[in-house]
C-alpha beads as a LAMMPS data file, in Angstrom:
LAMMPS data file: protein, C-alpha beads

361 atoms
360 bonds

1 atom types
1 bond types

-500.0 500.0 xlo xhi
-500.0 500.0 ylo yhi
-500.0 500.0 zlo zhi

Masses

1 110.0

Atoms # bond

1 1 1 80.137 258.172 -312.942
2 1 1 81.282 260.656 -310.656
3 1 1 81.256 259.449 -307.264
4 1 1 80.566 263.101 -305.497
5 1 1 77.221 263.109 -307.287
6 1 1 76.554 259.880 -306.756
7 1 1 76.485 260.152 -302.833
8 1 1 74.420 263.382 -303.524
9 1 1 71.646 261.157 -305.012
10 1 1 72.261 258.415 -302.607
11 1 1 71.487 260.947 -299.972
12 1 1 68.271 262.587 -301.594
13 1 1 67.150 258.989 -302.159
14 1 1 67.456 258.230 -298.283
15 1 1 69.301 255.098 -299.335
16 1 1 71.779 255.403 -296.819
17 1 1 74.920 253.604 -298.274
18 1 1 78.204 255.112 -298.510
19 1 1 79.781 255.590 -302.400
20 1 1 83.082 256.677 -303.278
21 1 1 86.144 255.620 -305.236
22 1 1 86.791 252.048 -305.141
23 1 1 89.351 249.561 -306.620
24 1 1 86.686 248.502 -309.197
25 1 1 84.799 251.776 -310.239
26 1 1 88.121 253.592 -311.500
27 1 1 88.391 250.437 -313.894
28 1 1 87.494 251.061 -317.559
29 1 1 84.217 249.851 -318.683
30 1 1 85.391 246.887 -320.104
31 1 1 87.535 245.672 -317.020
32 1 1 84.696 246.097 -314.858
33 1 1 82.477 243.798 -317.503
34 1 1 85.461 241.193 -316.666
35 1 1 84.562 241.389 -312.689
36 1 1 80.965 240.106 -313.626
37 1 1 80.446 236.265 -315.215
38 1 1 76.868 235.769 -314.774
39 1 1 74.754 234.948 -317.906
40 1 1 71.598 233.472 -317.844
41 1 1 71.704 230.063 -319.479
42 1 1 69.630 229.122 -322.779
43 1 1 66.302 228.774 -321.542
44 1 1 66.624 230.710 -318.530
45 1 1 64.891 233.860 -317.530
46 1 1 66.690 237.286 -318.801
47 1 1 68.364 239.503 -315.939
48 1 1 65.160 241.733 -316.252
49 1 1 62.785 238.917 -315.941
50 1 1 65.159 237.442 -313.108
51 1 1 64.510 240.879 -311.145
52 1 1 60.553 240.442 -311.581
53 1 1 60.619 236.740 -310.340
54 1 1 62.666 237.995 -307.182
55 1 1 60.067 240.671 -306.559
56 1 1 57.088 238.167 -306.628
57 1 1 59.269 235.912 -304.415
58 1 1 59.997 238.436 -301.812
59 1 1 56.370 240.061 -301.998
60 1 1 55.044 236.486 -301.179
61 1 1 57.269 236.300 -298.233
62 1 1 56.255 240.045 -297.105
63 1 1 52.504 238.839 -297.450
64 1 1 53.156 236.026 -295.307
65 1 1 54.860 237.921 -292.539
66 1 1 51.814 240.384 -292.946
67 1 1 49.550 237.386 -292.122
68 1 1 51.318 236.805 -289.238
69 1 1 53.206 233.324 -290.361
70 1 1 55.671 232.244 -287.710
71 1 1 58.984 231.184 -288.874
72 1 1 61.895 229.411 -286.645
73 1 1 64.912 231.045 -287.747
74 1 1 66.714 233.907 -285.766
75 1 1 66.289 237.701 -286.826
76 1 1 70.063 237.521 -287.794
77 1 1 72.755 235.413 -288.674
78 1 1 76.153 235.958 -289.996
79 1 1 78.372 232.694 -290.747
80 1 1 81.333 235.139 -290.413
81 1 1 80.786 235.263 -286.766
82 1 1 81.267 231.574 -285.886
83 1 1 84.654 231.383 -288.399
84 1 1 82.691 229.680 -290.883
85 1 1 83.657 232.049 -294.144
86 1 1 86.631 231.599 -295.785
87 1 1 89.257 234.351 -296.832
88 1 1 87.956 236.991 -299.830
89 1 1 89.297 236.278 -302.993
90 1 1 90.047 237.887 -306.170
91 1 1 88.594 236.920 -309.558
92 1 1 90.315 240.160 -311.153
93 1 1 90.327 240.216 -314.943
94 1 1 88.096 237.513 -315.972
95 1 1 84.432 236.753 -315.838
96 1 1 84.912 233.915 -313.328
97 1 1 82.483 235.002 -310.421
98 1 1 80.373 231.772 -310.784
99 1 1 83.610 229.326 -309.683
100 1 1 83.956 232.147 -306.817
101 1 1 80.874 232.214 -305.600
102 1 1 80.302 228.681 -305.736
103 1 1 83.613 227.756 -304.015
104 1 1 83.021 230.166 -301.216
105 1 1 79.935 228.565 -300.705
106 1 1 81.385 225.063 -300.755
107 1 1 84.021 226.076 -298.024
108 1 1 81.810 227.982 -295.677
109 1 1 79.209 224.987 -295.885
110 1 1 82.041 222.441 -295.041
111 1 1 83.234 224.284 -291.963
112 1 1 79.371 224.701 -291.010
113 1 1 79.144 220.892 -291.523
114 1 1 82.222 219.961 -289.194
115 1 1 81.362 222.913 -286.789
116 1 1 85.018 223.876 -287.167
117 1 1 85.961 227.466 -287.929
118 1 1 89.578 226.471 -288.063
119 1 1 89.069 223.546 -290.942
120 1 1 91.886 224.331 -293.324
121 1 1 89.727 224.184 -296.719
122 1 1 91.205 226.048 -299.652
123 1 1 89.549 224.946 -302.873
124 1 1 90.860 225.611 -306.199
125 1 1 88.523 228.088 -308.335
126 1 1 90.729 227.619 -311.207
127 1 1 90.073 223.894 -311.431
128 1 1 85.776 224.716 -311.482
129 1 1 86.646 227.460 -314.006
130 1 1 89.503 226.454 -316.351
131 1 1 88.906 222.927 -316.445
132 1 1 85.395 222.243 -315.933
133 1 1 83.736 225.500 -317.375
134 1 1 86.476 225.261 -320.180
135 1 1 85.322 221.701 -321.133
136 1 1 81.700 223.470 -321.645
137 1 1 83.470 225.697 -324.038
138 1 1 82.947 228.882 -321.572
139 1 1 85.887 231.086 -320.648
140 1 1 86.703 234.398 -319.329
141 1 1 84.585 236.418 -321.644
142 1 1 81.686 234.431 -321.655
143 1 1 81.172 233.520 -317.823
144 1 1 79.512 230.526 -316.708
145 1 1 76.284 229.077 -315.114
146 1 1 76.084 228.436 -311.265
147 1 1 74.093 225.188 -311.513
148 1 1 76.642 223.717 -313.514
149 1 1 79.383 224.576 -311.424
150 1 1 77.223 222.803 -308.797
151 1 1 77.048 219.726 -310.928
152 1 1 80.819 219.750 -311.464
153 1 1 81.385 220.270 -307.527
154 1 1 79.660 216.789 -307.369
155 1 1 82.656 215.273 -309.409
156 1 1 85.197 216.809 -307.195
157 1 1 87.024 219.679 -306.756
158 1 1 91.157 219.971 -305.858
159 1 1 92.697 222.169 -303.391
160 1 1 94.098 225.736 -304.254
161 1 1 97.665 224.193 -304.066
162 1 1 97.187 221.707 -306.718
163 1 1 95.678 224.320 -309.379
164 1 1 96.436 227.802 -308.137
165 1 1 94.092 230.781 -309.432
166 1 1 95.467 233.500 -312.076
167 1 1 93.130 235.598 -314.106
168 1 1 93.036 234.654 -317.754
169 1 1 92.010 231.730 -320.088
170 1 1 94.282 229.040 -319.447
171 1 1 94.582 225.347 -319.958
172 1 1 93.705 223.010 -317.162
173 1 1 96.966 222.285 -315.348
174 1 1 95.965 220.252 -312.236
175 1 1 98.769 218.661 -310.272
176 1 1 100.155 214.885 -310.338
177 1 1 98.226 213.562 -307.510
178 1 1 95.095 215.597 -308.260
179 1 1 92.695 212.423 -308.054
180 1 1 93.826 212.056 -304.497
181 1 1 92.978 215.374 -303.464
182 1 1 89.125 216.068 -304.545
183 1 1 86.534 217.782 -302.349
184 1 1 82.796 216.693 -303.653
185 1 1 79.610 217.807 -302.595
186 1 1 76.631 215.412 -302.159
187 1 1 74.346 217.190 -303.962
188 1 1 72.814 220.538 -304.290
189 1 1 69.049 222.137 -304.584
190 1 1 67.314 225.475 -305.717
191 1 1 65.933 227.143 -303.631
192 1 1 63.082 230.190 -304.277
193 1 1 61.556 230.668 -300.754
194 1 1 63.184 233.836 -298.635
195 1 1 62.334 232.079 -295.369
196 1 1 63.984 228.809 -296.748
197 1 1 66.745 230.924 -297.594
198 1 1 67.135 232.416 -293.921
199 1 1 66.467 228.852 -292.440
200 1 1 69.489 227.388 -294.681
201 1 1 71.600 230.084 -293.686
202 1 1 71.122 229.636 -289.798
203 1 1 71.407 226.239 -289.555
204 1 1 73.141 224.517 -292.657
205 1 1 75.615 227.070 -294.462
206 1 1 75.980 229.546 -297.448
207 1 1 74.011 230.075 -300.427
208 1 1 75.131 230.562 -304.357
209 1 1 73.659 233.403 -305.532
210 1 1 73.574 235.835 -308.437
211 1 1 71.824 239.421 -309.085
212 1 1 71.955 242.171 -311.500
213 1 1 74.384 245.015 -311.165
214 1 1 74.062 248.418 -312.010
215 1 1 76.795 250.769 -312.290
216 1 1 76.715 252.561 -308.708
217 1 1 77.323 248.993 -307.368
218 1 1 80.895 249.134 -308.516
219 1 1 81.249 252.525 -306.346
220 1 1 79.626 250.645 -303.209
221 1 1 81.845 251.167 -300.102
222 1 1 79.829 250.336 -296.956
223 1 1 76.330 250.512 -295.721
224 1 1 73.242 248.189 -297.461
225 1 1 73.113 248.894 -300.754
226 1 1 70.119 249.843 -302.621
227 1 1 70.183 250.374 -306.524
228 1 1 69.752 254.314 -306.776
229 1 1 71.058 255.443 -310.185
230 1 1 73.097 253.957 -313.185
231 1 1 72.189 251.375 -315.850
232 1 1 72.364 247.372 -315.790
233 1 1 75.948 246.069 -316.233
234 1 1 75.311 242.756 -315.976
235 1 1 74.982 239.283 -314.026
236 1 1 77.392 238.805 -311.218
237 1 1 77.345 235.735 -308.720
238 1 1 78.410 235.976 -304.940
239 1 1 77.888 233.865 -302.114
240 1 1 75.302 234.817 -299.442
241 1 1 76.865 234.550 -296.020
242 1 1 73.866 236.036 -293.754
243 1 1 70.997 238.123 -293.351
244 1 1 69.993 240.659 -290.874
245 1 1 66.201 241.549 -290.616
246 1 1 66.819 244.552 -288.491
247 1 1 68.904 246.375 -291.191
248 1 1 66.547 244.494 -293.836
249 1 1 69.615 242.831 -296.090
250 1 1 71.712 239.956 -297.252
251 1 1 75.281 239.784 -296.075
252 1 1 77.107 238.707 -298.944
253 1 1 80.751 237.692 -299.718
254 1 1 82.325 239.151 -303.017
255 1 1 84.958 238.069 -305.214
256 1 1 86.673 242.049 -305.829
257 1 1 89.385 241.718 -303.158
258 1 1 89.292 243.417 -300.117
259 1 1 89.815 246.499 -301.478
260 1 1 86.296 247.208 -302.305
261 1 1 83.186 247.185 -300.066
262 1 1 83.259 246.493 -296.486
263 1 1 86.699 244.525 -296.410
264 1 1 85.457 242.393 -299.670
265 1 1 81.799 242.030 -298.460
266 1 1 78.690 243.888 -299.068
267 1 1 75.614 243.832 -297.336
268 1 1 72.314 244.290 -299.869
269 1 1 68.752 245.065 -298.929
270 1 1 65.926 242.795 -299.536
271 1 1 64.143 242.953 -302.628
272 1 1 67.206 244.492 -304.487
273 1 1 68.503 243.414 -307.881
274 1 1 67.174 239.969 -308.195
275 1 1 68.855 238.441 -305.446
276 1 1 65.671 236.350 -304.394
277 1 1 64.976 235.045 -307.669
278 1 1 66.479 231.778 -306.774
279 1 1 69.529 230.542 -305.025
280 1 1 71.910 227.281 -304.671
281 1 1 72.317 225.331 -301.771
282 1 1 75.073 222.550 -300.986
283 1 1 73.126 219.580 -299.505
284 1 1 76.622 218.424 -297.862
285 1 1 80.210 217.881 -298.432
286 1 1 80.801 213.959 -299.089
287 1 1 84.027 213.473 -296.563
288 1 1 86.214 211.038 -298.227
289 1 1 90.008 210.973 -297.628
290 1 1 92.676 210.726 -294.486
291 1 1 91.974 212.542 -291.285
292 1 1 95.675 212.600 -290.120
293 1 1 96.978 213.047 -286.526
294 1 1 93.504 212.999 -284.576
295 1 1 92.886 211.964 -281.151
296 1 1 89.838 209.427 -280.006
297 1 1 87.716 211.267 -277.757
298 1 1 85.166 208.826 -277.137
299 1 1 83.581 205.560 -278.205
300 1 1 79.922 204.391 -278.524
301 1 1 78.471 200.930 -279.471
302 1 1 75.590 198.693 -278.464
303 1 1 74.217 195.333 -278.398
304 1 1 73.124 195.718 -282.589
305 1 1 75.705 193.955 -285.039
306 1 1 78.573 196.371 -286.221
307 1 1 77.358 199.296 -284.969
308 1 1 80.058 201.572 -283.073
309 1 1 81.150 204.914 -283.752
310 1 1 84.262 206.922 -282.552
311 1 1 84.180 210.618 -281.412
312 1 1 87.255 212.117 -283.353
313 1 1 88.984 215.849 -282.541
314 1 1 89.433 218.358 -284.467
315 1 1 86.034 219.470 -284.870
316 1 1 85.443 216.138 -286.472
317 1 1 83.169 214.461 -284.142
318 1 1 81.241 211.417 -284.455
319 1 1 82.132 209.183 -287.333
320 1 1 80.815 205.583 -287.985
321 1 1 83.094 202.486 -288.422
322 1 1 82.899 200.281 -291.555
323 1 1 80.692 197.326 -291.506
324 1 1 81.209 195.417 -294.419
325 1 1 83.551 193.064 -292.743
326 1 1 83.342 191.925 -288.894
327 1 1 87.056 191.297 -288.385
328 1 1 88.044 194.462 -289.837
329 1 1 85.364 196.384 -287.838
330 1 1 86.658 194.931 -284.721
331 1 1 90.009 195.341 -285.256
332 1 1 89.892 199.020 -285.851
333 1 1 87.371 199.347 -282.724
334 1 1 90.511 197.722 -280.779
335 1 1 92.856 199.785 -282.004
336 1 1 90.925 203.126 -281.599
337 1 1 89.980 202.244 -277.992
338 1 1 93.739 201.453 -277.379
339 1 1 94.638 204.850 -278.826
340 1 1 91.960 206.464 -276.634
341 1 1 93.417 204.796 -273.551
342 1 1 96.936 205.781 -274.506
343 1 1 95.995 209.363 -275.714
344 1 1 97.697 208.736 -278.816
345 1 1 97.126 210.219 -282.082
346 1 1 96.020 208.063 -285.007
347 1 1 95.124 208.672 -288.813
348 1 1 91.672 207.468 -290.259
349 1 1 90.369 206.702 -293.835
350 1 1 86.728 207.586 -294.186
351 1 1 84.713 206.878 -297.484
352 1 1 81.834 208.864 -297.780
353 1 1 81.948 209.956 -293.825
354 1 1 82.398 205.925 -292.821
355 1 1 85.726 205.139 -291.385
356 1 1 87.540 202.358 -293.629
357 1 1 90.874 201.995 -292.446
358 1 1 92.926 203.364 -289.250
359 1 1 96.590 203.740 -288.871
360 1 1 97.517 204.291 -285.110
361 1 1 101.172 204.027 -283.798

Bonds

1 1 1 2
2 1 2 3
3 1 3 4
4 1 4 5
5 1 5 6
6 1 6 7
7 1 7 8
8 1 8 9
9 1 9 10
10 1 10 11
11 1 11 12
12 1 12 13
13 1 13 14
14 1 14 15
15 1 15 16
16 1 16 17
17 1 17 18
18 1 18 19
19 1 19 20
20 1 20 21
21 1 21 22
22 1 22 23
23 1 23 24
24 1 24 25
25 1 25 26
26 1 26 27
27 1 27 28
28 1 28 29
29 1 29 30
30 1 30 31
31 1 31 32
32 1 32 33
33 1 33 34
34 1 34 35
35 1 35 36
36 1 36 37
37 1 37 38
38 1 38 39
39 1 39 40
40 1 40 41
41 1 41 42
42 1 42 43
43 1 43 44
44 1 44 45
45 1 45 46
46 1 46 47
47 1 47 48
48 1 48 49
49 1 49 50
50 1 50 51
51 1 51 52
52 1 52 53
53 1 53 54
54 1 54 55
55 1 55 56
56 1 56 57
57 1 57 58
58 1 58 59
59 1 59 60
60 1 60 61
61 1 61 62
62 1 62 63
63 1 63 64
64 1 64 65
65 1 65 66
66 1 66 67
67 1 67 68
68 1 68 69
69 1 69 70
70 1 70 71
71 1 71 72
72 1 72 73
73 1 73 74
74 1 74 75
75 1 75 76
76 1 76 77
77 1 77 78
78 1 78 79
79 1 79 80
80 1 80 81
81 1 81 82
82 1 82 83
83 1 83 84
84 1 84 85
85 1 85 86
86 1 86 87
87 1 87 88
88 1 88 89
89 1 89 90
90 1 90 91
91 1 91 92
92 1 92 93
93 1 93 94
94 1 94 95
95 1 95 96
96 1 96 97
97 1 97 98
98 1 98 99
99 1 99 100
100 1 100 101
101 1 101 102
102 1 102 103
103 1 103 104
104 1 104 105
105 1 105 106
106 1 106 107
107 1 107 108
108 1 108 109
109 1 109 110
110 1 110 111
111 1 111 112
112 1 112 113
113 1 113 114
114 1 114 115
115 1 115 116
116 1 116 117
117 1 117 118
118 1 118 119
119 1 119 120
120 1 120 121
121 1 121 122
122 1 122 123
123 1 123 124
124 1 124 125
125 1 125 126
126 1 126 127
127 1 127 128
128 1 128 129
129 1 129 130
130 1 130 131
131 1 131 132
132 1 132 133
133 1 133 134
134 1 134 135
135 1 135 136
136 1 136 137
137 1 137 138
138 1 138 139
139 1 139 140
140 1 140 141
141 1 141 142
142 1 142 143
143 1 143 144
144 1 144 145
145 1 145 146
146 1 146 147
147 1 147 148
148 1 148 149
149 1 149 150
150 1 150 151
151 1 151 152
152 1 152 153
153 1 153 154
154 1 154 155
155 1 155 156
156 1 156 157
157 1 157 158
158 1 158 159
159 1 159 160
160 1 160 161
161 1 161 162
162 1 162 163
163 1 163 164
164 1 164 165
165 1 165 166
166 1 166 167
167 1 167 168
168 1 168 169
169 1 169 170
170 1 170 171
171 1 171 172
172 1 172 173
173 1 173 174
174 1 174 175
175 1 175 176
176 1 176 177
177 1 177 178
178 1 178 179
179 1 179 180
180 1 180 181
181 1 181 182
182 1 182 183
183 1 183 184
184 1 184 185
185 1 185 186
186 1 186 187
187 1 187 188
188 1 188 189
189 1 189 190
190 1 190 191
191 1 191 192
192 1 192 193
193 1 193 194
194 1 194 195
195 1 195 196
196 1 196 197
197 1 197 198
198 1 198 199
199 1 199 200
200 1 200 201
201 1 201 202
202 1 202 203
203 1 203 204
204 1 204 205
205 1 205 206
206 1 206 207
207 1 207 208
208 1 208 209
209 1 209 210
210 1 210 211
211 1 211 212
212 1 212 213
213 1 213 214
214 1 214 215
215 1 215 216
216 1 216 217
217 1 217 218
218 1 218 219
219 1 219 220
220 1 220 221
221 1 221 222
222 1 222 223
223 1 223 224
224 1 224 225
225 1 225 226
226 1 226 227
227 1 227 228
228 1 228 229
229 1 229 230
230 1 230 231
231 1 231 232
232 1 232 233
233 1 233 234
234 1 234 235
235 1 235 236
236 1 236 237
237 1 237 238
238 1 238 239
239 1 239 240
240 1 240 241
241 1 241 242
242 1 242 243
243 1 243 244
244 1 244 245
245 1 245 246
246 1 246 247
247 1 247 248
248 1 248 249
249 1 249 250
250 1 250 251
251 1 251 252
252 1 252 253
253 1 253 254
254 1 254 255
255 1 255 256
256 1 256 257
257 1 257 258
258 1 258 259
259 1 259 260
260 1 260 261
261 1 261 262
262 1 262 263
263 1 263 264
264 1 264 265
265 1 265 266
266 1 266 267
267 1 267 268
268 1 268 269
269 1 269 270
270 1 270 271
271 1 271 272
272 1 272 273
273 1 273 274
274 1 274 275
275 1 275 276
276 1 276 277
277 1 277 278
278 1 278 279
279 1 279 280
280 1 280 281
281 1 281 282
282 1 282 283
283 1 283 284
284 1 284 285
285 1 285 286
286 1 286 287
287 1 287 288
288 1 288 289
289 1 289 290
290 1 290 291
291 1 291 292
292 1 292 293
293 1 293 294
294 1 294 295
295 1 295 296
296 1 296 297
297 1 297 298
298 1 298 299
299 1 299 300
300 1 300 301
301 1 301 302
302 1 302 303
303 1 303 304
304 1 304 305
305 1 305 306
306 1 306 307
307 1 307 308
308 1 308 309
309 1 309 310
310 1 310 311
311 1 311 312
312 1 312 313
313 1 313 314
314 1 314 315
315 1 315 316
316 1 316 317
317 1 317 318
318 1 318 319
319 1 319 320
320 1 320 321
321 1 321 322
322 1 322 323
323 1 323 324
324 1 324 325
325 1 325 326
326 1 326 327
327 1 327 328
328 1 328 329
329 1 329 330
330 1 330 331
331 1 331 332
332 1 332 333
333 1 333 334
334 1 334 335
335 1 335 336
336 1 336 337
337 1 337 338
338 1 338 339
339 1 339 340
340 1 340 341
341 1 341 342
342 1 342 343
343 1 343 344
344 1 344 345
345 1 345 346
346 1 346 347
347 1 347 348
348 1 348 349
349 1 349 350
350 1 350 351
351 1 351 352
352 1 352 353
353 1 353 354
354 1 354 355
355 1 355 356
356 1 356 357
357 1 357 358
358 1 358 359
359 1 359 360
360 1 360 361
């Protein structure tokens, strides 16, 4: 596709986005296909049917707006503004977009849950794709399914250092202590309502989404994308990290590196390419593991039995002390109170968000 002719077609259609040569548009057709990776699962609507469903969903939202229905979310929200979005990655020559869109969504949701933009979370797309997807018979050529990726994430994903990603089908090569390095989600759910998508983005975290990629999208450089010309190339999954009603668009994190789009991100107009058909939201992150070198900033308890909470630094916030053993509960409370008074750091172990061990020095 000639970039000059494409830009002329965009201008003629008043589509208001900028096209040009990108790191993806210059690839062969075969290599472009490897930058995608979403194919509807057996029994799911086709890519074309997906677009029809999205148009119906977005039309229902527009009808509600026209009838004066009030919505509680702000008119724009961008998770990047708060620093909740992790760095752009590159899936390279492998149809692993589902793993990248899922991981990006989990990472942003974890930072938002902790309200900590500096939370060091970098999960392994390789674990998701080369272990879980491979166990289902999927590979770089077949792609994967986003709901299956979410199911796998309930079992846990290791950090990137435990299994670094490189493009190309390979064996599952987890580090030796991988079982101690898992981050799991508590659950997930599907959203088909546009207002619910915006409500979730503005209050809870990112969304895992798939959409149809047309050949002009490979040339996207900036602006709010609208499909203008070119045939359907295939399905692709990404993470929605915001929206802007004034511009009429979703803000999305892609997995094609920083040399494509707006430093790896893109904006796409509402109602385009099947984005609103359905998306997946992460209910929460199961916080299990050691929290090291934190300080006690507050303690709270009342006259109810074993009802004590500690407020920890580094964006962790309030955590409850375990209630399974009276002596252990009181011992931990005593240690934490002493650490607070002396302003000493502690390490605590939390099991599903409840503190079960304290190491003070």
